[in-house]
N, C-alpha and C positions, 0 to 999 in steps of 0.2 A: 504493500500500500504506500501511497505517497501522502504523508501526513503533514499538515501545516498546523503548528502549535501557535496559539496566540496567548501570550502571558506577559503581563506588565513586569513580572519578576522572573529572573532566570540567572543561572550561573554567571558570575561568581557569587551571586547572592544565594543563600541557603534555603532552597524550597524543594518540596517533594517532586515538582515537575522535572527537576534535573535527573532524578533517578528514573523517572518514567521515560524521558527522552532516551537515556542511555539504554534502557531495556528494549525500546522499540528498534533502535539501531541494531542491537545484538540479535534481534529476531528477524532482521533482514529488511526492515522497512526503510523507506527514504524519508527522512525527517528534516523539515525546515522549521525554525523557531523565529517568530516575529516578536521582538521584545524591545524594551527601552534600555537606557543606560543604567548600569548597576549603581544604586545609591541607597539601598535598604540595608539596615534600619537607620543608619546614622543621619541620612538625609543629605549627604554630600557624595559626589561621584568618587568611586574608588580610585585611589592614587594609581594603582597598577593599570587600570583601564585608561585613565587620563593620559598617562605617559605612553602607553603602547596599545591603543585600541585594536590594532591589527592582530594582536594575540588572542582576541576574544571573538573571532568570527567562526570558529569551529569548536564543537563540544562533543567528544566521544563519537565522532563520525557524523554528527548532525551539523547542518549549515545554520549559522546564527545571523539573523538580519536585525540590526538595531535601528530604531527610528529616533529622531530628535525628541527629547523630553526634558522638562524642567525637573530637577531633583526635588525631593520632598521638603528639604529645609526643616524649619521648625514652625509650629503654629498651625491652627486649623485652616486659615486662609491659604497658606502655602500648600497644604496637603490637597485642598480642592483644586488648586491650579495644577498640581502634579498629576492628579487624576485626569483632568481635562486635557492636559498637554499630551498624554498618551493617546487619548481618543482622537484628538486632532491629528497628531502625528501618524497614528495608525490608519486613519481614513484618507489622509492626503498623501503622505509619503509611503505608506504601506503598499498600495497598488503599484506604485512606481518601482520601489525597491524589490518587489516580488514579481516584476514583469518577467515572463518566461518561466516562472515557477508554477508547475501544475500541482493540483491537489485533488486527491480522491475524497478526502475528508478533512475538516477543520476541527481541531480540538481546543477548547477554551479552558484554561486553568484559572479559577476564580476564588482565591482566598479572601478577596476584597481588593479593589472595588468591583461592583457588578458592571461598571461602565466599560470594562474590558470587552464585554460582549458586543458593543456597538461597532468597533472596527471589524470584529469577527463576522457579524452578519453581513456587513457591507462587502467584505472580501468573499464571503460565501456566495453572494449574489453575482459578483464579478466573475468568480472562477467556477460558478455553477457546481459548488461542492456543499454537501450537507454539513451542518455545524452541530457539534456535541458540546454542551455546556456543563462543566463539572462545578457545581455550587458547593463550595466549602464554607461559604458565609451567606447569610440571608439578608438581602436588602429588600425593602427599607427597614426591616425589623431591627437589625443590628445598629443602624444609625440612631434609631430612637432609644435603644437599650443603653448605649454608652453616652447619650446626650449630645451627640454631634449635631443632630437636627431635632428641634422641638416643635416646629411649625407643622400642624396637620396638613396644611395646604402643600407645603414642600414635600412632605412624606408621601402624599398622594401622587405628586408629580414623579417622584422617584419610583413609586409603585407602577405607574403607567409606563415608565421607561423599561422597568424589569419585564413587564408583560410584553412590551414590544419586542424585547430580545428573546424571551422564551418562546413566543409564538413563531419566531423565525428560525428556531433550532429544530433539528431532526429529533434530538434526544436531549433531555435535561436530567442530569445525574445529581442526586442528593447524597451528602456524605453520611447521613444517619437516617434511620427510619422516620424519625420525627420531622426531618426536613421535608419529607414528601408532601405532607399536608399543607405546609406553608408554601411550597413551590406550586402546588395545585391552585392556591388562591390567586396566583399570577399567571397561570398557564391555561389557555383556552382548551387545549387538547390534553386531557389527563393521561391518555394512552402513551404519551411520549416520555413520561416520568419514570425513572429507574433509581433503585438504591445502589450506590457504589461507595463503599467506605475507603478510607485510607488504609494502607498496608503497613506492616511492620518491616522496617528495613533490615536486611541481612547483616548490616554492620554491627548491630547490637547483639548478634548471636555469640560473638567471641567472648569467652569467659576468661581468657588469659591476658587481658589487657593490663598494661602497667598503669597504676594510678597517676593522674595528671600531676606533674611536678609543680604546677602553679599553686597547688594547695598542699599544705603540710599534712602528712599522714597523722591521724589521731588514733592512738592505741587506747582501747577500753572505753571510748566514748560512743556517741550516737550521732550520725550525720544525716540530715535531711537535704536532699538536692532538688532544686527546681531548675529546669533547663528550658529555654525558649524565649519567646517574645515577652517583653516587659511592657505591657500596655494597660490601658484602662480596664479592659475586660478581665485581666488576670487578678484583680482585686488585691494588689499588694498592701494596701492599708490593713486589710484583715489578716494577711500573712504576718506582717510585722507585729500586729497586736497579739497574735498567738505566740510569737517568739518572746514578747515581753512577759507573757503570763507564765512562762516556764523558768523557774529559778533554779536552774541546774547547769553549771558551767561545762559539764561534759556533753551537753547537747548543743550542736551547732547547725547552722543553716548555710548552705552554699547556693547562691542564685547565679546561674550561668546564663548569659544572654545580654540582650540590649533591646532598646525600644523607646517609645515616646515618653515612658515614665521613668527611664533610667536615672536622669538627673534628680528627679524628685526622690527616687529611692535612695540614692546616695546621701542626699541632704537629710532625709528622715532617719536613716540609720545613725547619722551623727547626732541629730537632735534628740533621739530616743536613747542614746547611749548604748547602741547595739553593735558597735564596731567589732568587738571581740566575739560576738555571737553570730552575726550575719556577715558572710563573706561575699564579695563581688569580684570574682576573677576576671570578668569581662565577656566578650563575645568570641566564639570560636567556631570553625567549620564543623559540619555534622560528623566528619570523620574523627574529630577529637572528642565528641560527646561520650563515647564509651569509657574514655580515660577518666572523665569526671564522674560518670556513673560508678566507676570502680571504688570511689570514696563513699558511696551512698549505702546507708542502712535502710533508707526509704527514699522513694522518689515522689515529689509533690506535684500535683496538678490542681489548679484553682481557677474558678470562674465566678464572676459576679452573679448575684441573684437577679435573674430576669428570665421570663418565659422563653425568650429566644435562645439564651445560653443553655437552658435546660434541654434543648433539642440538639445540642452540639456535642459531638465526641471530639475533644481536642486531639489533633494529630499526634501529640506527644504521648497520648495514652497507649497507642499501639507500640510505639518505640519503648516506652517504659515496660510494658508487659513482656516484650521480647528480650529485654535486658535481664529478666529473671531476678528483679529486685522488688520487694514489697512496695505497693503503692499507698500513698496518702492522698485522698481526694477531698477537697473542699469545694463541692459543686453539686448541682441538682441534676435530675433527669437521667438522660441516657449515659452520660459519662460516669456518673455514680453507679448506675445499674451494671455497667460493664465490670467495674471493680468488684462489685458484690457477686455478680454471676460467675466471675472467674475465681472467686475466693482468693483474690490476689493481694488483699490489703484491707485498709479501713477507709470508709468514706463518711463524711459528715455534710450537713447542709451548707450551701453556699453562704459565705459571709459570717459563719459561726466560728469566730476566733477561739472561743472557749472550748468548743467541741474539737477543733483541730488540735489545740494544745493537749487536750485529753487523749486524743488518738495517738499523738506523738509519744506521750508518756507510756501509753499502753503497748505500743510497738517496741519501745525501748526496753520495757520490762520483760518482753518475750525472750525465750531462749534463742540462740542462733539457729538451732535446728528448726524451731517453729517458723522463724522468719524465712529460712531457706525454703521451707515447704510452700509458703505463700508465693515466693518468687517463682518456684517451679510450676505452681498452679497457673500463674500469669503467663509464663512462657508457653505452656501447653495450650492455653486458651488462645493466645495470639496466633500460634501456628495453625490452630483449627479454624478460627473465625476471620483472621486478618492475614493469613499466609500470603506472602508476596506472589508466589508462582500461580496459585489459583486465581488471585485477583487480577493478575496480568492477563491470564487466559480469558477471564470474564470480560475485561475491558476490550481486548482484541475482538471478541465476539460482538460487543456493542458497537465498535467501529464498523464492523462488517454489516451489522444490522442497519446502521445509519446510511451506509453506502447503498445498500439494497433499496432502502426506503427512498433515498434521494433519486436513484435511477427510475424507480417507479413513478415518482412525482414528475420527473422530466418527461417521461413517456406520456403521462396523463395530460401534460401541458403542451404536448406536441413538439418538444425540443428534441434535437438529435442526440 
């Protein structure tokens, strides 16, 4: 197949789409990626790219086409401009830079924003290729949940945009079962909606990883590790409140990653006197994550309390499960259900700092054997429910389904 990927984010930024593109190339498909300039999450263009952009035109055998785009910078206004610049660049520069590139199917990777679908459906019309939209975030629901947009009128406009995109896609994939109902609210043809979760990356299978040298090894203590985006949705105020509630110097928290709340987090750790208890080693590529997990007695996933987040299974859950380390969840809905169904750790309600602190103490009091069993449970569950190979096979079948549907639609419309 000739697959055109549309994603605002791509290598050298750390997103799951990188792994997917690599897999498709290995399976013999011809892959082209239309993306922007790498600037996530810091908001500034990567130095390596600025100095040698020619080094970032190929990835694992895939062709990478980059369009002009303003970096995220800081502040809500700049973020909106960043989103819009990718749309404009994709719709104006995309067709020109992809001239001569044929596509059997177009795949949209959407962790946010949903606006990435606009240049995708435009290119789908130009190249007469069906579009598959993988929704990893729900718009406009998430915008309301994190308070980015409060105006009902503007939220309705965003909802209309999302309906415009979904209605022009051959298939719309939701990352959790709960997503499907919300997607259906914005999709005229419910038959095109499918469930497709994130997978657990094989990199987390290796048990013999050397612990990250950026963090001192702690003998006899208990370490909670959080890895990933540090944003509004992750409810860092509640995480820090839980850390404050535990008066035990042997328990420490390591938060690995970066995001729009990173500076706030650094300042709050100082303000709350948590410098020795909460460590911030910084942002690292996904290949380094297992070395930080090697320090962990428990892996933390958190989301704010909101109906839209209760429908979300954070991508890190699959990675955590595959790592074979017990999970601590401070979240509602499907994410918490996965932890409980897998018997892979402890979960409490979103925003409940006291319950999270209690769960940490409970896990810390368990024997190493009991914690090891929880970790083993999680890995087996991940292999069964989120195994990479079977999900890649399923997605390949969905691509084929979209192509078949697209050809049938062309025949119906009398196109050659």
